[in-house]
C-alpha positions in Angstrom: 130.8 105.5 134.8 134.3 104.8 133.7 135.1 107.3 130.9 138.1 105.5 129.2 136.1 102.2 129.1 133.1 104.0 127.8 135.0 105.4 124.8 136.8 102.1 124.0 133.6 100.2 124.0 131.4 102.7 122.2 133.6 104.6 119.7 132.5 103.6 116.1 130.4 100.8 117.5 128.8 98.6 114.8 130.7 100.4 112.1 132.8 99.0 109.3 135.3 99.7 106.4 135.3 98.0 103.0 138.3 98.5 100.8 141.2 97.0 98.9 143.0 96.3 102.2 142.3 95.9 105.9 142.3 99.0 108.1 145.2 98.9 110.6 143.7 101.7 112.7 141.4 99.3 114.5 143.5 96.2 115.3 140.9 94.7 117.6 138.2 94.7 114.9 137.3 91.7 112.9 138.9 91.2 109.5 137.1 89.3 106.7 138.3 88.9 103.1 135.5 88.4 100.5 136.3 87.3 97.0 139.6 88.2 95.4 140.2 91.7 96.8 137.5 92.9 99.1 138.6 93.4 102.7 136.1 94.1 105.5 137.2 95.6 108.8 134.2 95.4 111.2 133.6 96.4 114.8 133.2 93.4 117.0 129.6 94.3 117.7 128.7 94.2 114.0 127.7 90.7 113.0 129.4 89.5 109.8 128.3 86.2 108.1 129.7 84.7 104.9 128.7 81.9 102.5 130.4 80.5 99.4 129.4 78.3 96.5 131.9 77.8 93.6 133.3 81.2 92.7 130.3 83.1 94.1 130.6 84.5 97.7 128.3 86.5 99.9 129.1 88.5 103.0 126.3 89.9 105.2 127.0 92.8 107.5 124.3 93.3 110.1 121.1 91.2 110.5 118.4 89.6 108.3 115.1 87.9 109.4 113.2 85.5 107.1 109.5 86.4 106.5 108.8 82.8 105.5 110.7 80.8 108.2 111.2 82.3 111.6 113.8 79.7 112.6 116.3 80.7 109.8 119.6 82.0 111.0 122.1 84.1 109.0 124.0 81.1 107.7 120.8 79.4 106.6 119.6 82.5 104.9 122.9 83.1 103.0 123.2 79.5 102.0 119.6 79.5 100.6 120.3 82.7 98.7 123.5 81.6 97.2 122.4 78.0 96.7 119.7 78.9 94.2 121.2 82.1 92.7 124.7 82.7 91.3 123.9 85.8 89.3 123.7 89.2 91.0 120.2 90.0 89.6 118.9 86.8 91.1 120.5 87.5 94.4 118.8 90.9 94.6 115.5 89.3 93.8 116.1 86.6 96.5 116.6 89.2 99.2 113.0 90.5 98.9 111.6 88.2 101.5 114.1 89.2 104.2 113.8 92.2 106.6 116.4 93.7 108.8 119.3 96.2 108.7 122.0 94.9 106.5 124.6 95.2 103.8 125.2 92.4 101.4 128.5 92.1 99.5 128.4 89.9 96.4 131.5 88.6 94.5 131.9 86.4 91.6 135.3 86.2 89.9 136.3 89.8 89.4 132.8 91.1 90.0 132.1 92.9 93.3 128.8 94.6 94.2 127.1 95.9 97.3 123.4 96.5 98.1 121.7 97.3 101.4 118.3 96.8 103.1 115.3 98.5 101.4 115.3 101.6 103.5 119.1 101.9 103.5 119.1 101.8 107.3 122.6 100.2 107.3 124.2 103.0 105.4 126.8 102.8 102.7 129.1 105.8 102.1 131.7 105.4 99.4 134.5 107.1 97.5 136.9 106.2 94.8 140.5 106.7 96.1 143.5 105.9 94.0 141.3 103.9 91.6 139.9 101.8 94.4 136.4 101.8 96.0 136.3 102.4 99.7 133.1 102.2 101.8 132.2 102.9 105.4 129.2 103.4 107.7 129.9 107.1 108.0 131.5 109.6 105.5 133.7 111.4 108.1 135.4 108.2 108.9 136.3 107.7 105.3 137.5 111.3 105.2 139.8 110.7 108.2 141.2 107.5 106.9 141.9 108.7 103.4 142.7 112.3 104.2 139.8 113.7 102.2 139.0 117.4 102.5 135.7 119.0 103.4 133.3 119.8 100.6 133.7 123.5 99.8 130.7 123.8 97.5 129.2 127.2 98.3 125.7 126.1 97.5 126.1 123.2 100.0 127.3 125.6 102.6 124.3 127.8 102.1 122.1 124.8 102.4 123.8 123.7 105.7 123.4 127.2 107.1 119.7 127.5 106.2 116.7 127.4 108.6 115.2 124.6 106.6 118.2 122.4 107.3 117.7 122.8 111.1 113.9 122.4 110.7 114.3 119.2 108.8 116.6 117.6 111.4 119.8 118.1 109.4 119.2 115.6 106.6 121.1 116.1 103.3 119.3 116.1 100.0 121.0 114.1 97.3 123.8 111.6 97.5 126.7 114.0 98.2 128.1 114.4 101.7 130.1 117.0 103.7 133.3 115.7 102.1 134.8 115.9 98.6 133.9 112.9 96.4 132.3 110.9 99.3 128.8 109.8 98.4 125.8 108.1 100.0 124.3 105.0 98.3 120.6 105.7 97.6 118.0 103.0 98.6 116.9 100.9 95.6 120.4 101.1 94.1 123.5 99.0 94.3 127.2 99.9 94.2 129.6 98.5 91.6 132.9 98.2 93.4 134.8 98.0 90.1 134.2 101.7 89.2 132.3 103.2 92.2 129.2 103.6 90.1 125.7 103.2 91.5 122.8 101.6 89.5 119.1 101.4 90.1 117.6 97.9 90.6 114.0 98.9 91.8 111.5 99.4 90.4 112.1 96.7 87.8 108.5 95.6 87.1 104.9 96.8 87.2 103.3 95.7 90.4 100.2 93.6 90.2 96.9 95.2 91.3 96.0 93.1 94.3 92.8 92.9 96.3 92.8 94.4 99.8 92.0 91.0 101.3 95.1 89.5 99.5 97.3 92.2 100.9 95.8 91.9 104.4 96.4 88.1 104.6 99.9 88.2 103.1 101.0 91.2 105.2 99.7 89.6 108.3 101.8 86.5 107.7 104.9 88.5 106.9 104.8 90.7 109.9 103.9 87.9 112.3 106.7 85.7 111.0 109.3 88.5 111.2 108.5 89.4 114.8 108.6 85.7 115.7 111.9 85.4 114.0 113.3 88.3 116.0 112.0 86.8 119.2 113.4 83.4 118.3 117.0 84.7 117.9 117.0 87.7 120.4 115.6 89.1 123.6 113.3 91.7 122.2 111.8 95.0 123.4 108.9 96.5 121.5 107.8 100.1 121.6 104.1 100.9 122.1 102.6 104.4 121.4 99.2 105.8 120.4 100.0 105.5 116.7 99.2 103.2 113.8 102.8 101.9 113.3 103.3 100.4 116.7 99.6 99.2 117.0 100.0 97.1 113.9 103.3 95.6 115.2 101.7 95.0 118.6 98.9 93.0 116.7 101.6 91.0 114.9 103.3 90.1 118.2 100.1 88.6 119.7 101.4 85.0 119.7 104.6 85.9 121.6 103.2 88.7 123.8 104.4 87.0 127.0 108.0 87.0 125.8 108.1 90.7 124.8 109.4 93.6 126.9 106.9 96.3 125.8 107.8 99.9 126.6 107.1 103.5 126.0 109.4 106.5 126.5 108.3 109.4 128.8 110.1 112.6 127.9 110.4 115.6 130.2 107.6 117.5 128.4 105.0 114.7 128.6 102.4 114.6 131.4 100.1 111.7 132.2 97.5 112.9 129.7 99.8 112.6 126.8 98.3 110.1 124.3 101.6 108.2 124.0 101.4 107.5 127.7 97.8 106.8 128.5 97.0 104.9 125.3 99.8 102.3 125.9 98.8 102.0 129.5 95.2 101.3 128.5 96.3 98.7 126.0 98.4 97.1 128.7 95.6 96.9 131.2 93.0 95.6 128.7 95.4 93.0 127.2 97.7 92.1 130.1 100.9 93.4 128.5 104.1 93.8 130.4 104.4 97.5 129.7 107.4 99.5 131.0 107.4 103.3 131.1 111.0 104.5 130.6 111.7 108.0 132.0 114.0 109.8 129.6 115.6 112.2 132.1 119.2 111.1 132.4 121.9 112.4 130.0 125.6 112.0 129.9 128.1 114.5 128.4 130.7 111.9 127.7 128.3 109.6 126.0 127.1 112.5 123.8 130.7 113.5 122.9 131.5 110.0 121.8 128.3 109.7 119.7 129.1 113.0 118.0 132.3 111.5 116.9 130.5 108.4 115.7 128.3 110.1 113.2 128.8 112.8 110.6 125.6 114.8 111.4 123.3 114.5 114.4 119.6 115.0 114.3 118.2 116.6 117.5 118.6 117.0 121.2 115.4 115.0 122.0 116.7 112.0 120.1 120.1 112.4 121.8 118.3 112.0 125.1 116.5 108.9 123.7 119.8 107.3 122.6 121.3 107.6 126.0 118.3 106.0 127.7 118.4 103.2 125.2 122.0 102.6 126.3 121.1 102.6 129.9 118.1 100.2 129.7 118.3 98.1 126.6 121.9 97.2 125.7 121.1 93.4 125.7 117.9 93.7 123.7 116.9 94.1 120.0 114.4 97.0 119.7 111.3 96.4 117.6 110.1 99.7 116.1 107.8 101.1 113.4 110.4 103.5 112.0 110.2 102.3 108.4 106.4 102.5 108.2 106.5 106.0 106.6 107.7 104.4 103.4 104.4 102.5 103.1 102.1 105.4 104.0 101.3 108.0 101.4 103.3 111.1 102.4 102.9 113.6 99.5 100.0 114.7 97.4 100.2 114.0 93.7 101.8 116.7 91.5 100.3 117.4 88.0 103.6 119.0 86.8 106.6 117.0 87.9 109.6 119.3 88.1 112.5 119.5 90.5 111.1 122.8 91.9 107.7 121.3 92.5 109.3 118.2 94.2 111.5 120.5 96.3 108.3 122.4 97.3 107.1 119.2 99.0 110.1 119.5 101.4 110.0 123.3 101.6 113.3 123.5 99.7 111.9 125.3 96.6 114.0 128.4 97.3 117.3 126.6 97.8 119.6 126.3 94.8 121.5 123.3 96.2 118.4 121.3 96.9 116.8 122.0 93.5 120.0 121.0 91.7 120.3 117.7 93.6 116.6 116.9 93.1 116.9 117.8 89.4 119.8 115.3 88.9 117.9 112.6 90.8 114.7 113.2 88.8 116.5 112.9 85.5 117.8 109.5 86.6 114.5 108.3 88.1 111.5 109.5 86.1 112.0 106.9 83.3 111.6 104.1 85.8 108.6 105.7 87.5 106.8 105.9 84.1 107.9 102.6 82.8 106.8 100.6 85.8 103.9 102.9 86.9 105.2 103.7 90.3 104.3 107.1 91.8 107.3 109.3 91.4 106.3 111.2 94.6 106.5 107.9 96.5 110.0 107.1 95.1 111.0 110.7 95.9 110.0 110.4 99.5 111.7 107.0 99.8 115.0 107.9 98.3 115.5 111.6 98.9 113.7 112.3 102.2 113.5 109.1 104.1 116.6 107.5 102.6 118.7 110.3 104.1 116.7 111.3 107.2 115.5 107.9 108.4 118.9 106.1 108.7 120.4 108.9 110.7 118.4 107.8 113.8 119.7 104.2 113.5 123.3 105.4 113.0 123.2 107.4 116.2 121.5 104.5 118.0 124.3 102.2 117.1 126.2 103.4 120.1 123.4 102.0 122.3 121.4 99.2 120.6 120.3 97.6 117.4 116.8 98.4 116.2 114.7 96.3 113.8 111.7 97.6 111.9 109.6 94.7 110.4 108.3 97.1 107.8 111.8 97.1 106.2 110.9 94.2 103.9 110.6 94.6 100.2 107.9 92.0 99.7 105.8 93.8 102.3 106.4 97.2 100.7 105.6 95.8 97.3 102.3 94.4 98.7 101.3 97.7 100.1 102.1 99.5 96.9 99.8 97.1 95.0 96.6 98.6 96.4 95.1 102.1 95.8 97.0 104.8 97.8 93.9 105.9 99.8 94.2 102.7 101.8 97.7 103.9 102.9 96.7 107.6 103.6 96.9 109.2 107.0 95.4 109.9 109.5 93.2 106.7 109.4 95.4 104.2 107.6 92.7 101.8 106.4 95.1 99.0 105.4 96.7 99.0 108.9 93.3 98.8 110.6 92.3 95.9 108.4 95.5 94.0 109.2 95.0 94.7 112.9 91.4 93.5 112.7 92.7 90.3 111.1 95.5 89.7 113.7 94.1 91.1 117.0 90.8 92.9 116.5 90.4 93.8 120.2 93.3 96.3 119.8 91.0 98.6 117.8 88.6 99.1 120.7 91.2 101.6 122.0 91.4 104.4 119.5 94.6 105.2 117.5 96.0 108.7 117.8 92.9 110.1 119.5 94.3 113.6 119.8 95.0 113.9 116.1 92.2 111.9 114.6 89.1 113.8 113.4 86.8 110.9 114.4 87.0 111.0 118.2 88.4 113.0 121.1 89.5 112.0 124.6 86.2 112.8 126.3 84.3 110.9 123.7 86.6 107.9 124.2 85.9 107.9 128.0 82.2 107.9 127.3 82.6 105.0 124.8 84.6 103.0 127.3 81.9 103.5 130.0 79.3 102.2 127.4 81.5 99.2 126.7 81.7 98.4 130.4 77.9 98.6 130.6 77.4 96.3 127.6 79.7 93.8 129.2 77.6 93.8 132.4 74.4 93.1 130.6 75.9 90.5 128.3 75.5 92.3 124.9 79.1 93.4 124.4 80.2 90.6 122.0 77.0 91.0 119.9 77.4 94.8 119.5 81.2 94.4 118.7 80.3 91.8 116.0 78.0 94.2 114.2 80.4 97.1 114.7 83.2 95.2 112.9 80.9 94.2 110.1 80.1 97.9 109.6 83.6 99.2 109.8 85.5 96.4 107.9 83.0 95.7 105.2 
């Protein structure tokens, strides 16, 4: 592999700057002016799309898919948003039906604002430098560009040196970064470019209590349309594991299954009895899927060196190995994954006494001063909205403090290799899931997922989900059940037994 070409192609891949002027450091990057004084400098591999109507202008960095029309491209989406909505609040509302990994810049006259996808997977880091707002995909790149010093906060340094920091895959609590006055934009917030302030825009209303059947039907349509949209515009590769997240996405891909490159990663510590290997293979055999087992054994020192320069903080060695194998095998494909699914599933137990220390305890940070201070600040800003709109504060806490920091780190490291799309990253879908009692979204048996799968592709439930972690069934029992299923097929009673089984389970 040619080292100089590797660096020139992959350094800061899919990254960007937003500021009062173009960045001269990257002369080969694309340059787009938005509104009166917003200048975007974007890596050639980062898609940038613009639309304008009157004095209102939108710029999309990254990709969006339409959950209501799979044939919509970026220009169609932006024109539809801006055609019906000139005020920023209306633009925010209009983005709810779209999924993807994106940043949207809005300008109208002197007004300039930025918001990102629901999970914040396309990250926004920002600072106010010489009375101007600057943004970038990574905080250390802003620090290099603007000569910003490292954050010397002693409490932060103690946090970074703690065992919990390593155990939690190096995610930072709060919106501060490793650099002075450089911040991360929380999910569910937008950035006002006039003064570098962030403001919450969700939750903004009480969600309706919906029936499970309503949520099943609407969610089925959203997920199916989003995967069709990705397939319509890209060559897609879709991961299959033993878990709920990928099983549901597999069900949503049924209508295009012959177009999809299904795959599973095999890591060095996985033998053939690992559930994430034998379950996908059973699914493949039973449903004629084109399943590819990718051995994650190759690594590359130069690739890892470049990726370490691309991001401020890396997560883990296992994921580093995964990134390189994505680079080797999938550079021309869009990866479909379930990585945003944790936002939907109930992660934390309810807390009777909501305090910063008790929330910190959910993340095992209750003995860390920095973590408690950051959570305390966030809680003061958020608890009012939780109470007003009756949204579980523990759910918002997981979304913005845990997942909003930890989740996007994987995508940022993956930028060097491929783009990844999680159909779960759609606000309309998330709102639907939050509109039913939380026990339907609780692990290990995620009832709402099983019901949507049963609606889309019920045969997928004949092979158990997460058999080594589920309390309902073990591997030996599963083998016995499959032998029984084969016997019922031979005597012609399989379809009748399956009918009554589904009536019992999905009543």
